Each structure stands twice: as C-alpha cells, then as structure tokens.
C-alpha positions as CSV (number, residue, x, y, z in Angstrom):
1,M,0.0,0.0,0.0
2,S,1.3,3.5,-0.8
3,K,2.0,5.9,1.9
4,K,-1.2,6.7,3.9
5,L,-2.4,10.1,4.8
6,P,-1.1,10.9,8.3
7,L,-4.7,11.3,9.7
8,A,-5.6,7.8,8.4
9,K,-2.6,5.8,9.6
10,H,-4.8,4.0,12.1
11,L,-6.8,2.4,9.3
12,S,-6.1,-1.1,8.0
13,D,-5.0,-1.3,4.4
14,S,-8.5,-2.4,3.4
15,E,-10.1,0.4,5.3
16,Y,-7.7,2.9,3.7
17,Q,-8.5,1.5,0.3
18,L,-12.2,2.0,1.0
19,L,-11.6,5.6,2.1
20,M,-9.7,6.4,-1.1
21,E,-12.2,4.6,-3.4
22,V,-15.3,6.1,-1.9
23,Y,-13.7,9.5,-1.6
24,A,-12.9,9.5,-5.3
25,N,-16.4,8.5,-6.3
26,H,-17.9,11.1,-3.8
27,N,-15.6,13.8,-5.1
28,R,-16.5,13.0,-8.8
29,S,-20.2,13.4,-7.9
30,M,-19.7,17.0,-6.8
31,G,-19.6,20.2,-8.9
32,L,-16.3,21.9,-9.4
33,D,-17.0,24.6,-6.8
34,E,-18.1,22.1,-4.2
35,R,-15.0,19.9,-4.8
36,K,-12.7,22.8,-3.7
37,K,-14.1,22.5,-0.2
38,F,-13.7,18.7,0.0
39,T,-10.1,17.9,-1.1
40,L,-8.1,15.2,0.6
41,S,-6.2,17.9,2.5
42,D,-9.5,19.2,3.9
43,I,-10.1,16.0,5.7
44,V,-9.4,16.6,9.4
45,R,-10.4,13.2,10.9
46,V,-11.4,9.7,9.9
47,R,-13.2,7.6,12.5
48,R,-14.0,3.9,12.2
49,N,-17.6,3.1,13.0
50,V,-17.7,-0.7,13.5
51,K,-21.4,-0.8,14.3
52,E,-22.5,0.8,11.1
53,R,-19.6,-0.7,9.0
54,C,-18.5,2.7,7.8
55,L,-15.8,5.3,8.1
56,E,-16.9,8.7,9.3
57,V,-14.9,11.3,7.4
58,Y,-14.8,14.9,8.8
59,Y,-13.8,18.0,6.8
60,K,-12.5,21.4,7.8
61,S,-15.8,22.9,6.9
62,G,-17.5,21.0,9.6
63,D,-19.3,18.7,7.1
64,W,-18.9,15.0,7.4
65,W,-20.0,11.8,5.7
66,R,-20.2,8.2,6.4
67,Y,-18.2,6.2,3.8
68,A,-19.9,2.7,3.8
69,A,-18.4,-0.7,3.2
70,D,-20.6,-1.1,0.2
71,G,-18.9,1.9,-1.5
72,T,-21.7,4.4,-0.8
73,W,-21.7,7.6,1.2
74,Y,-24.4,9.3,3.2
C-alpha cells in the first residue's frame, strides 16, 4: 500500500483503500466549486464506525459523511 495520509494511519489497508475509493467517487459526484471544499487535504479526521460498518470522514468545513463498506456515502 502506498504511503497513507497521516490522519488515516490508524486504518487497516482495506479500510484505507475503501476511504480512497469512496472519496474518489464522492468527489466526482460534486460540482467543481463544491470539490474545492472537499479535497483530501481538507479531511481533518477519519473515524472507524464498526457498528454501522463505515468510516466517518470529517472535513475542515464541519461537514462529514459516512463512507460505507458497500462503497456508498451518506
């Protein structure tokens, strides 16, 4: 696995891969102006949520999403 983002070092390789894949799809779903607020460098925290089988991804703006094991976000 390539070098992980420092704030995601606690994730397993498979969790990190999920983060990167869902992030890429989520980012592509946004308009260009929206994308500027949600770059990888705008992520401030990634928290594992075992109960809901997702990663909670928090951004500088205060927004956050759940990135689910099935590849969706909500």
